[in-house]
C-alpha positions in Angstrom: 73.1 7.0 -71.5 74.7 10.0 -69.9 78.4 10.8 -69.6 80.0 12.1 -66.5 82.1 15.0 -67.5 85.3 15.3 -65.4 85.4 18.1 -63.0 89.2 17.9 -62.8 91.6 20.4 -64.3 91.7 21.1 -68.0 94.9 19.2 -68.5 93.3 15.9 -67.4 90.1 16.7 -69.4 92.3 17.2 -72.5 94.2 13.9 -71.8 90.9 12.1 -71.5 89.5 13.5 -74.8 92.8 12.9 -76.6 92.9 9.2 -75.5 89.2 8.7 -76.4 89.8 10.1 -79.9 92.9 7.9 -80.4 90.9 4.9 -79.4 88.2 5.7 -81.9 85.5 6.3 -79.3 83.7 8.9 -81.3 80.3 8.6 -79.6 81.8 8.9 -76.2 84.0 11.9 -77.3 80.9 13.6 -78.7 78.9 13.2 -75.5 81.9 14.5 -73.5 82.3 17.5 -75.8 78.7 18.5 -76.0 78.3 18.3 -72.2 80.7 21.2 -71.9 80.1 25.0 -72.2 81.0 26.6 -75.5 84.1 28.3 -74.0 85.3 25.0 -72.6 84.8 23.3 -76.0 86.8 26.0 -77.7 89.6 25.6 -75.1 89.8 21.9 -75.8 89.8 22.4 -79.5 92.7 24.7 -79.3 94.6 22.1 -77.3 94.3 19.4 -79.9 96.7 18.9 -82.9 95.1 19.6 -86.3 93.8 16.1 -87.2 92.3 15.5 -83.8 90.9 19.0 -83.8 89.1 18.4 -87.0 87.6 15.1 -85.7 86.5 16.8 -82.5 85.0 19.8 -84.4 82.8 17.4 -86.5 81.5 15.9 -83.2 80.3 19.3 -81.8 76.5 19.7 -82.2 75.4 22.2 -84.7 73.6 24.3 -82.1 76.9 25.1 -80.4 79.0 25.8 -83.5 78.4 29.6 -83.6 79.2 30.2 -79.9 82.2 28.0 -80.0 83.6 29.9 -83.0 83.4 33.2 -81.0 85.7 31.8 -78.3 88.4 30.6 -80.6 91.5 32.5 -81.6 91.6 33.9 -85.1 93.9 31.3 -86.6 91.9 28.3 -85.3 88.6 29.9 -86.1 89.6 30.6 -89.7 90.7 26.9 -90.1 87.5 25.5 -88.7 85.4 27.8 -90.8 87.0 26.4 -93.9 85.8 22.9 -92.9 82.2 24.0 -92.8 79.8 24.1 -95.8 77.8 27.2 -96.6 74.5 26.0 -95.0 76.3 25.0 -91.7 78.1 28.3 -91.5 75.1 30.5 -92.1 73.0 28.6 -89.6 75.8 28.7 -87.0 76.5 32.4 -87.1 72.9 33.5 -87.8 71.9 32.8 -84.2 74.7 34.7 -82.6 74.2 38.0 -80.7 74.9 41.0 -82.8 78.2 41.9 -81.1 79.5 38.3 -81.4 78.4 38.1 -85.1 80.3 41.4 -85.8 83.4 40.0 -84.1 83.7 37.1 -86.5 81.9 38.6 -89.6 85.2 39.7 -91.2 86.7 36.2 -90.8 83.9 34.7 -92.9 84.6 34.0 -96.6 83.4 36.8 -98.8 80.9 34.5 -100.6 79.3 33.6 -97.2 79.0 37.2 -95.8 76.2 38.2 -98.2 74.3 35.0 -97.4 74.6 35.7 -93.7 73.3 39.2 -94.2 70.4 38.0 -96.3 69.4 35.5 -93.6 69.0 38.2 -91.0 65.8 40.2 -90.5 65.9 43.9 -91.1 66.3 44.8 -87.5 69.3 42.5 -87.0 70.7 43.6 -90.3 70.6 47.3 -89.2 72.2 46.4 -85.8 75.0 44.5 -87.5 75.6 47.3 -89.9 75.8 49.7 -86.9 78.3 47.4 -85.0 80.5 47.0 -88.1 80.7 50.8 -88.6 83.0 51.1 -85.6 86.6 49.8 -85.2 86.9 46.4 -83.6 88.9 47.7 -80.7 86.6 50.6 -79.8 83.6 50.9 -77.5 81.3 50.8 -80.6 83.0 47.6 -81.7 82.5 46.0 -78.3 78.9 47.0 -77.8 75.7 44.9 -78.2 72.8 46.8 -79.7 70.3 44.5 -77.9 69.0 46.8 -75.1 65.9 47.2 -73.0 65.0 50.9 -72.6 62.3 52.7 -70.6 61.0 56.2 -70.3 61.4 58.3 -67.1 57.6 59.0 -66.9 56.6 55.3 -66.8 55.6 53.8 -63.5 57.5 50.8 -62.1 54.3 48.7 -62.3 54.1 49.3 -66.1 57.8 48.4 -66.4 57.3 45.2 -64.5 54.4 44.2 -66.8 56.5 45.1 -69.8 59.3 42.8 -68.6 56.9 39.9 -68.0 55.9 40.2 -71.6 59.5 40.0 -72.8 60.1 36.7 -70.9 63.0 35.0 -72.7 63.6 38.1 -74.8 65.4 39.8 -72.0 69.1 40.1 -73.1 71.7 38.1 -71.2 73.6 39.8 -68.3 70.9 42.4 -67.8 71.4 44.1 -64.4 69.6 47.3 -65.3 67.2 49.0 -67.8 68.5 52.0 -69.7 66.4 55.2 -69.3 66.1 57.4 -72.4 64.0 60.3 -73.4 61.6 60.5 -76.4 64.5 61.3 -78.7 66.5 58.3 -77.6 69.1 60.2 -75.6 70.6 58.5 -72.6 69.4 59.8 -69.2 70.4 57.1 -66.6 69.7 53.5 -65.6 67.1 51.7 -63.6 68.7 48.8 -61.7 66.5 45.7 -61.4 67.1 45.7 -57.6 65.6 49.2 -57.4 62.7 48.1 -59.7 61.6 45.3 -57.3 62.2 47.2 -54.1 60.5 50.5 -54.8 56.8 51.2 -54.7 55.1 50.0 -57.9 53.4 53.4 -58.2 56.7 55.2 -58.2 57.9 56.5 -61.6 61.1 55.5 -63.3 62.4 59.0 -62.7 62.1 58.5 -58.9 63.9 55.2 -58.9 66.5 55.6 -61.6 70.2 56.2 -61.0 72.0 59.1 -62.5 75.5 58.2 -61.4 76.3 55.8 -64.3 78.1 57.8 -67.1 77.6 56.5 -70.6 80.7 55.5 -72.6 81.3 57.3 -75.9 81.4 54.9 -78.9 84.8 56.3 -79.9 86.5 55.2 -76.7 89.2 52.5 -77.1 88.7 49.1 -75.7 91.5 49.8 -73.1 89.6 52.8 -71.9 86.4 50.8 -71.6 88.2 48.1 -69.5 89.6 50.8 -67.2 86.1 52.3 -66.7 84.6 48.8 -65.8 87.5 48.1 -63.4 87.3 51.4 -61.6 83.5 51.5 -61.3 82.9 47.8 -60.8 80.4 47.7 -63.7 78.5 44.7 -65.0 77.1 46.6 -68.0 77.4 50.1 -69.4 75.5 52.1 -72.0 77.2 53.4 -75.1 76.3 56.7 -76.7 77.1 58.6 -79.9 78.5 62.1 -80.0 75.0 63.6 -79.6 74.2 61.6 -76.5 71.9 59.1 -78.4 71.9 55.6 -77.0 73.6 53.1 -79.4 73.9 50.0 -77.2 75.6 48.6 -74.2 78.8 46.8 -73.3 78.7 43.8 -70.9 81.4 42.5 -68.5 82.0 39.3 -70.5 83.2 41.4 -73.5 85.4 43.4 -71.2 86.9 40.2 -69.8 87.8 39.2 -73.3 89.6 42.6 -73.8 91.6 42.1 -70.6 92.5 38.6 -71.6 93.6 39.6 -75.1 95.6 42.5 -73.7 97.4 40.2 -71.3 98.1 37.6 -74.0 99.3 40.4 -76.3 101.8 41.7 -73.7 103.1 38.2 -73.0 103.3 36.9 -76.6 104.6 40.3 -77.9 107.8 39.9 -75.9 108.8 37.0 -78.1 107.5 38.7 -81.3 104.5 36.5 -81.5 100.8 37.3 -82.1 98.3 36.5 -79.4 96.1 34.9 -82.0 98.7 32.4 -83.2 97.7 28.8 -83.2 100.1 26.6 -81.2 99.6 23.8 -83.7 99.7 25.9 -86.8 101.4 24.4 -89.9 105.2 24.4 -89.8 105.8 26.6 -92.9 103.2 29.1 -91.7 104.8 29.4 -88.3 108.3 29.6 -89.7 107.3 32.4 -92.1 105.7 34.5 -89.3 108.7 34.1 -87.1 111.3 34.7 -89.8 110.8 38.4 -90.0 111.4 38.9 -86.3 114.4 36.7 -86.3 115.8 38.7 -89.2 115.3 42.0 -87.2 117.0 40.4 -84.2 119.9 39.2 -86.4 120.5 42.8 -87.6 120.7 44.0 -84.0 123.0 41.2 -83.1 125.4 42.1 -85.9 125.4 45.7 -84.6 126.6 44.5 -81.2 129.1 42.2 -82.9 130.4 45.2 -85.0 131.0 47.1 -81.8 133.0 44.2 -80.4 134.9 43.9 -83.6 136.1 47.5 -83.2 138.0 46.4 -80.1 139.5 43.2 -81.5 143.1 44.3 -80.7 142.1 45.1 -77.1 140.5 41.7 -76.6 143.5 39.9 -78.1 145.9 41.6 -75.6 143.6 41.2 -72.5 141.8 37.9 -72.9 140.0 38.3 -69.6 137.8 40.9 -71.3 136.2 38.2 -73.5 135.3 36.2 -70.4 133.7 39.2 -68.6 131.8 40.8 -71.6 128.7 38.7 -71.1 128.5 39.8 -67.5 128.2 43.5 -68.5 125.6 42.8 -71.2 123.5 40.5 -69.0 123.3 42.9 -66.1 122.2 45.7 -68.3 119.7 43.5 -70.1 118.0 42.4 -66.9 117.9 45.9 -65.4 116.5 47.4 -68.6 113.9 44.6 -68.9 112.6 45.4 -65.4 112.1 49.0 -66.2 110.7 48.3 -69.6 108.1 45.9 -68.2 107.1 48.5 -65.6 106.7 51.2 -68.3 104.8 49.0 -70.7 102.4 48.0 -68.0 101.9 51.7 -67.0 101.0 52.5 -70.6 98.6 49.5 -70.8 96.7 50.5 -67.7 96.7 54.2 -68.5 99.0 55.2 -65.7 102.0 56.4 -67.7 102.1 59.2 -70.3 104.5 61.8 -71.5 103.1 64.1 -68.7 104.4 62.0 -65.8 107.2 60.2 -67.6 109.8 62.5 -66.0 108.9 61.2 -62.5 109.2 57.6 -63.6 112.6 58.4 -65.2 113.9 60.1 -62.1 112.8 57.2 -59.9 114.2 54.5 -62.2 117.5 56.4 -62.6 117.8 56.6 -58.8 117.1 52.9 -58.4 119.7 52.1 -61.1 122.2 54.4 -59.4 121.9 52.5 -56.1 122.0 49.1 -57.8 124.9 50.2 -60.0 127.0 51.0 -57.0 126.1 47.8 -55.2 126.6 45.4 -58.1 129.6 47.3 -59.5 131.4 46.6 -56.2 130.3 43.0 -56.2 131.4 42.3 -59.8 134.6 44.3 -59.3 135.5 42.2 -56.2 134.8 38.9 -58.0 136.9 40.1 -61.0 139.8 41.1 -58.7 139.8 37.7 -57.0 139.4 35.8 -60.3 142.0 37.6 -62.4 144.2 39.2 -59.7 144.1 42.5 -61.6 142.8 45.7 -59.9 142.6 47.6 -63.2 140.3 45.0 -64.7 138.1 45.1 -61.6 137.8 48.9 -61.8 137.0 48.8 -65.5 134.2 46.3 -65.3 132.8 48.0 -62.2 132.6 51.3 -64.1 131.1 49.6 -67.2 128.4 47.9 -65.0 127.5 51.3 -63.6 127.3 52.9 -67.0 125.2 50.1 -68.5 122.7 49.9 -65.6 122.1 53.6 -65.9 121.7 53.5 -69.7 119.4 50.5 -69.3 117.1 52.3 -66.9 116.9 55.4 -69.1 116.2 53.3 -72.2 113.6 51.1 -70.4 111.7 54.1 -69.1 111.7 56.2 -72.3 111.6 53.6 -75.1 107.9 52.5 -74.7 106.7 56.1 -74.8 108.9 56.8 -77.8 107.7 53.7 -79.7 104.1 54.5 -78.9 104.5 58.1 -80.2 105.6 56.6 -83.5 102.7 54.1 -83.6 104.9 51.1 -82.8 103.7 48.6 -80.3 106.1 48.7 -77.3 105.3 45.2 -76.2 106.3 43.9 -79.6 109.4 45.9 -80.4 110.6 47.1 -77.0 112.5 44.0 -76.0 114.6 43.7 -79.1 115.5 47.4 -79.2 116.3 47.4 -75.5 118.6 44.4 -75.8 120.5 46.1 -78.6 120.9 49.2 -76.5 122.2 47.4 -73.5 124.5 45.2 -75.5 126.0 48.1 -77.5 126.4 50.4 -74.5 127.7 47.6 -72.3 130.3 46.4 -74.8 131.3 49.9 -75.8 131.8 51.1 -72.3 133.6 48.0 -71.1 135.9 47.6 -74.1 136.3 51.4 -74.5 137.4 51.8 -70.9 139.7 48.8 -71.2 141.3 50.3 -74.3 142.0 53.6 -72.4 143.2 52.2 -69.1 144.5 48.7 -69.7 146.7 49.2 -72.8 
C-alpha cells in the first residue's frame, strides 16, 4: 500500500506528521517520512519537539540515516547520533561521500571514529584523511575527492568508452571531466556537452576548455561561494599550492555555505548560533543566551550611568525624560541601517579597508541630509508639545549629532571588529546600540544642561 505524500507547503506537511505521531499511526508516519528526500526528512525532524523527533528518527529507514544526518544542524545531529548504537552509526556514515563524511566526522563519538575509519577501504581512508587535513570552512574542507580525470592526449572515443565502463560509478553532479597531465597537475576541463558534440577522433586537448581556473585549497568558503556566483559554476576543481589536483567542489556544497552564511548573519544579530536547535533543552538554551544577556546588561548600565550624571538636569526639566527615548531610537535605527550595509559588504567581499573611506563619506552625507530633515521634524513636534523653543532646539541638535555618530559607527565598527578577529554580525549590534545610546543621551542631556539651566 503506497502513501500519497502531500505536495503542499512544509508547514502543512509538518502538521500532518505531527498529528499522525500523536495518534500513534507509526506505520503511516514511517511511510510518509521514507517517501521524502533526505533533506526534507531532516527539515521535518528539526521541526519536531524532542520526544516526537526521537519517534520519527526511529521510523527513518537505515539506508537514509547517513544522508539525513548530513542535512541536520549540529545540535540536532549530535542528539540523534547519541540515540544510535555503534553498528547503526558505522553503517550510516560508511556509505557517505567523502566530503559529507568529513563534515560530520568530528561530531561522532571518539569511540566510534576509529571504527568508522576501520570500516573504510584504503582508498576512501586516504581521501578522508586528505579532506580532514583542511579547515572545515576552506575550499579543501568543502571539496570531494571523488573525481573523474582524463589526459589531454586521449581521444574522445576512448573517453566515451571509459565512461561507459564506469556506469553508476560516475560521481553525482558531474558536468565535466577534469584534465590533468601525467604528474596529476590540473590543465583544464572537458565538458560533457563538448564530449558528445565533437568528433570522436578528436583529442581531449582539442575539445577541452582552458577558461575554468582551479580553486586553491586554502581559499575560504566565502571566496569559493563568490567564485561560483560570479562564474555560474556547477563544479570547480581544487588544487594544492603546486597545481596538483586534489578534488572538486560541487554547487550543492556551495549552496550550503550560502545558507549557513545567511543564517549566521540573521541569528548573529540576536547573539544566537546558526546551529542552535529551536527545541533544545531549557537549561542548555538559557546557558547559551546568558552570556550575551550579561554583555548587554553591562552596556545598558553604561548608558544608565550617563543618564545618572544628568540627574539634576532631568529633575528640573521633566520634558527631557519624555524625549530621551526619541534621541536614542533615531540613532539606533540609523546606525543599524549603515551597520547592516557594511556587514553585508564584508560578507560578499565588496567592503574592505581600502574602500571604506568612500562608504564612510557616503553614509555621513546620507546621515547629514537625514539629520537636517528629522531634526526639524522632531524639533517642531517638541515645540508644539511642550511650548518651549529651547527644548525644541536642543533635541533637534541632539538628533543631528546622534545620527552622524550612528552613521560613523555603523560604517567603521564592522571593519574594526573584523580586524580584531571578532564577528561583526555577532557583536556589532550590541556595541552600536551602546554607542548610539551613550552619544544620544550625552548630547541631549549635555546640551540641555548648558542651554536650559
